[in-house]
C-alpha positions, 0 to 999 in steps of 0.5 A: 053720458050719452052726450059724451059718447055722441061727441066721441062718435062724432069726433071719431066720425070726423077723424074717419072722414078726414082719413077718407078725405086723406085717402082720396088725396093720396089716391089722386097723388098716387095716380099722378106719381104713377102717371109720372112714372109711366111718362119717365119710363116712356122717356127712358125708352125713347132715349137710346143713350139712357137705354144703353146705360140701363142695359149696361147697368143690368149687365153688371147686376147680372154678373154680380148675381151670377158670381155671388154664390161662387165667390168665397171668403177664405179665412186662415190661421197660420202655423207661424208668423208670416215674414215681415213687411218686406215684399219678395220684390222690393226690399224698401218700405218707401217703395211703391212696390213694397206692397206688390206681393205682400200677402193680402191679409186683412188686419185683425181686431186682435193684434196678436192673432196670427192669421188673415183672409183672402178670396177664392171661387168655386171651380166644381160642384163637389167642393173644389175652390181656387185661390192664391197660394199666398192666401193659404201659405203656411196655413194651420187651419182654413175656413171657407165662408159662403154668401149665406155665412155658412162656413166649412173647414177647408183643406189645401189639396194642391199648391203651385208656388210658382204661379201662386195658385192653390186648390182648397177642398171643402166637404159638400156637393151642392156648390155653384161653380164659376164659369171659366172663360178664355183669357187668351181671347180678352182684349185691352179696353174690355170690361173687367169686374173684380169680386172678392173680400177687400178688408173683410167686406165680403162679396165686394164688386168693382168695375174697370177695364182690361188695362194691359195683357202679358205684363212681365213684372220681373223688373219691378217685383224681383219675382222671376215668376211674375210674368204674363199678368193681366193688368186692370184698373178695377179696384183690387185691395187687400183681401181681394187676392184669390178672387175672380176677375170677370168679363161682362159675361160673368166668366172668370178670365183671371185670378186677382193677385197683386197691386202696384201701391204706394199705400197698400191700397188700390191705386188703379193698377192691379194684376191678375193671373190669366185663367188659362194659366190656371186651367193648364195646371188644375188637373195636376193640382187636384190629382197630384197636389203639385205641378211637375214641370220640365226644366233645362237648368239655365238662366235665360234673357232676351237677345237685344240688338245691343247684346247681339252686337257684343256677341257678334251675332247678326242683328236679325237673329231671333232666339233666347240668350243663355245667361247662366248654366246650372252645374250638373243640370240637363242643359249642362249635361247636354253641353249648352253653355252661357252665351249660347243662343237657343234658336229652336226647342224641338220643332218650336222656334224660340223668340222670347224667354217667355215662349221658351219657358212655357214650352219647356215647362210643358215638356214631360220630364224624361223626354229628350228634346233636340235643342238648336243653338247658335255658338260662334256663328254656327248652329249646333243641335244638342240632345237634352234630356229634360229634368224636373223643375226643382220645387222652391217655395214661392219662386221659380227655378233658374229657368227664368231670367235671373236667380230667384228669391231663396230662404235659409234659416229665416233669411230671404235673399235675392240678387243685388242689382245696380239700382239697389246697390247704389241705393244701399251704398254698395260698390258693386252687385256682389253678394246676396241681398237680404229682403226679409227676415222671419221673426223668431228665426235664427237669422232674426236672432242673429240681428240680420236686417232687411237691406243687409248684404251678405258678403262672406260665408265663413272666409269665402267671399259671396259672388251671388245668391247661388254661391251663397246658397251653395256655401250655407247648404254645406253646413249641417243644420246643427252648425252655426254659420258665420256671415260677413254682412254689409249694412249701410256701408259698414261691415260686421260679422254675425253668427246665425245659429242652428236651424230651429225645429218645431 
């Protein structure tokens, strides 16, 4: 028995000795590895290119850490089904812009779930969060999820469809707000860092550069408020909407908003709302729940040399051309006419439509402004009493270059331009183009489809969107309305039933 124990002890000692020997080997290896690490570190420190790369890498890490507590996931349960896949900007499914202003909703595991999610970021310690309007539009319930997975019930306290901004409030007082930068000071080529929740993957960070500034996307989106965007190649995908676009210092310079895409995912062309545009309206959104803007009641466009020539205007004239004047609006009351060129608004020269829009929008409602116009080769000064820009869901008023997208009984319409008319086989641009039909709406029940063109309301021919809205607006909510619709070259009558009530 003792012999057995002795053998066991010897074996244990042998194993123990092996362990000691192994420990010695590991200690030597550890020294060697440590020595190599020291040498490698010395080499990095001696290599300026690698050292610069490591410093840049550290800057990105710092930005990620700085943003992680400020960026939130916003989950939404909607009151009703969202509009179909037609984007407000381009009505055709095979268009690269079909996804352009689609509400960035992550597909749900339950196909019947009526909701989605996006991103946002904290702007105050006491629970105010900035996001996109389209993220929380028609929300019945809003849930805000933080980095630590703690969630809060959110309330939409302010919305500005025109800029696609919204403010959500949660009940807490210990949040870390993001630092807001100055988007007027960014330059093309600077770093751009997008943070958000693409496809529900929370706190995803992507890196790119500022690709362009001041992008006006009217011509490709059809949304007349799509102006002054920051373009970036930092990856933006569904779910990123409402999240911050940061500079290398971790400051918010933009709010991620939209993408140019052929597939619905990132193609290297994303757009963000400049943070300065948001800062200009935040106070109103938080205190009043909406943004009140000055309004002239006109449609304006750039005065190109070709256009100036047709009007007999000197080619060196700097101003904004009035394309249309809304009946009984402030401009019409003051005597402004289509074809006038606005040279000055008060003491401000107006050389571009965007400049004029910004100045007018910033004017207090009720103020009287002297507007200098050019008509028939002569300058005239007119006193205009500034009105309040009408509230239109998700769109601008007629201050922009063309009438905006409008909705009636679940039917979304916009102007028909030459390019789309040709694609649809239409002979001209008269009528109102259907770009979306809300499921379950009276328009949907009537069988109206995206791509249809409304040619008549009752027996009256429709020239444009404004006339269409005027005609259908005369009908009572309880009255059915007969439309004459052109679809792929064939015309047919449809009857849109009474407006539905909840």
